[in-house]
C-alpha positions as YAML, in Angstrom:
chain: A
units: angstrom
residues:
- id: 1
  name: MET
  ca: [4.58, 23.00, -0.26]
- id: 2
  name: LYS
  ca: [2.65, 21.56, -3.14]
- id: 3
  name: PHE
  ca: [4.21, 19.20, -5.64]
- id: 4
  name: SER
  ca: [3.42, 18.61, -9.31]
- id: 5
  name: ASN
  ca: [1.96, 15.14, -8.63]
- id: 6
  name: GLY
  ca: [-0.70, 16.61, -6.29]
- id: 7
  name: SER
  ca: [1.14, 15.77, -3.07]
- id: 8
  name: SER
  ca: [1.57, 18.39, -0.37]
- id: 9
  name: ALA
  ca: [3.76, 18.73, 2.71]
- id: 10
  name: LYS
  ca: [3.72, 20.93, 5.81]
- id: 11
  name: VAL
  ca: [6.39, 21.39, 8.47]
- id: 12
  name: SER
  ca: [6.22, 23.59, 11.55]
- id: 13
  name: THR
  ca: [8.71, 24.24, 14.33]
- id: 14
  name: VAL
  ca: [8.04, 25.62, 17.80]
- id: 15
  name: VAL
  ca: [11.04, 26.92, 19.76]
- id: 16
  name: GLY
  ca: [10.69, 27.46, 23.50]
- id: 17
  name: GLU
  ca: [11.89, 25.34, 26.41]
- id: 18
  name: ASN
  ca: [12.14, 22.58, 23.82]
- id: 19
  name: VAL
  ca: [12.34, 22.46, 20.04]
- id: 20
  name: ARG
  ca: [9.30, 20.67, 18.65]
- id: 21
  name: VAL
  ca: [8.85, 19.79, 15.00]
- id: 22
  name: LYS
  ca: [5.60, 18.65, 13.44]
- id: 23
  name: GLY
  ca: [5.10, 17.61, 9.83]
- id: 24
  name: SER
  ca: [2.61, 16.01, 7.52]
- id: 25
  name: MET
  ca: [2.53, 14.82, 3.94]
- id: 26
  name: THR
  ca: [-0.57, 14.12, 1.88]
- id: 27
  name: LEU
  ca: [-0.33, 11.76, -1.07]
- id: 28
  name: PRO
  ca: [-3.15, 11.39, -3.60]
- id: 29
  name: ILE
  ca: [-3.85, 7.75, -4.43]
- id: 30
  name: GLN
  ca: [-6.82, 8.31, -6.76]
- id: 31
  name: ASP
  ca: [-9.10, 11.29, -7.46]
- id: 32
  name: ASN
  ca: [-11.23, 10.50, -4.39]
- id: 33
  name: LEU
  ca: [-8.65, 8.77, -2.15]
- id: 34
  name: SER
  ca: [-5.66, 10.24, -0.31]
- id: 35
  name: LEU
  ca: [-3.21, 9.13, 2.35]
- id: 36
  name: THR
  ca: [-1.80, 11.48, 5.01]
- id: 37
  name: LEU
  ca: [1.30, 10.76, 7.10]
- id: 38
  name: ASN
  ca: [1.82, 12.79, 10.29]
- id: 39
  name: GLU
  ca: [4.70, 12.91, 12.73]
- id: 40
  name: LYS
  ca: [5.91, 15.06, 15.59]
- id: 41
  name: CYS
  ca: [8.95, 15.00, 17.81]
- id: 42
  name: ASN
  ca: [10.75, 16.92, 20.55]
- id: 43
  name: VAL
  ca: [13.98, 17.40, 18.57]
- id: 44
  name: ASP
  ca: [16.34, 18.58, 21.30]
- id: 45
  name: GLN
  ca: [15.57, 15.52, 23.45]
- id: 46
  name: TRP
  ca: [15.97, 13.23, 20.44]
- id: 47
  name: LEU
  ca: [19.40, 14.75, 19.63]
- id: 48
  name: LYS
  ca: [20.44, 14.20, 23.26]
- id: 49
  name: GLY
  ca: [19.61, 10.50, 22.86]
- id: 50
  name: ASN
  ca: [16.57, 10.66, 25.15]
- id: 51
  name: GLN
  ca: [14.17, 8.57, 23.06]
- id: 52
  name: GLU
  ca: [11.40, 8.63, 25.69]
- id: 53
  name: GLY
  ca: [11.70, 12.39, 26.20]
- id: 54
  name: ALA
  ca: [11.52, 12.95, 22.44]
- id: 55
  name: GLN
  ca: [7.88, 11.78, 22.51]
- id: 56
  name: TYR
  ca: [8.01, 10.77, 18.84]
- id: 57
  name: GLN
  ca: [4.56, 10.17, 17.38]
- id: 58
  name: PHE
  ca: [3.59, 8.89, 13.96]
- id: 59
  name: GLY
  ca: [0.14, 8.57, 12.45]
- id: 60
  name: VAL
  ca: [-1.54, 7.64, 9.20]
- id: 61
  name: GLY
  ca: [-4.87, 8.89, 7.90]
- id: 62
  name: ILE
  ca: [-6.92, 7.82, 4.91]
- id: 63
  name: GLU
  ca: [-9.49, 10.12, 3.31]
- id: 64
  name: PHE
  ca: [-12.13, 8.79, 0.93]
- id: 65
  name: LYS
  ca: [-14.40, 11.35, -0.75]
- id: 66
  name: LEU
  ca: [-17.81, 10.21, -1.94]
...
């Protein structure tokens, strides 16, 4: 999805033995600078209350274009 302010978001789901969700959002800070937030999680384990089995991960990336 793209938003009117230049931001974009992606979400994907993989269903198999587990349900895994991965998403990212990119936010423009300036014309040559953007911030990206990423996360992924094993949703069925998280819903069962198994925090360790959910393997939640979060990351941040900064892109600077010369």
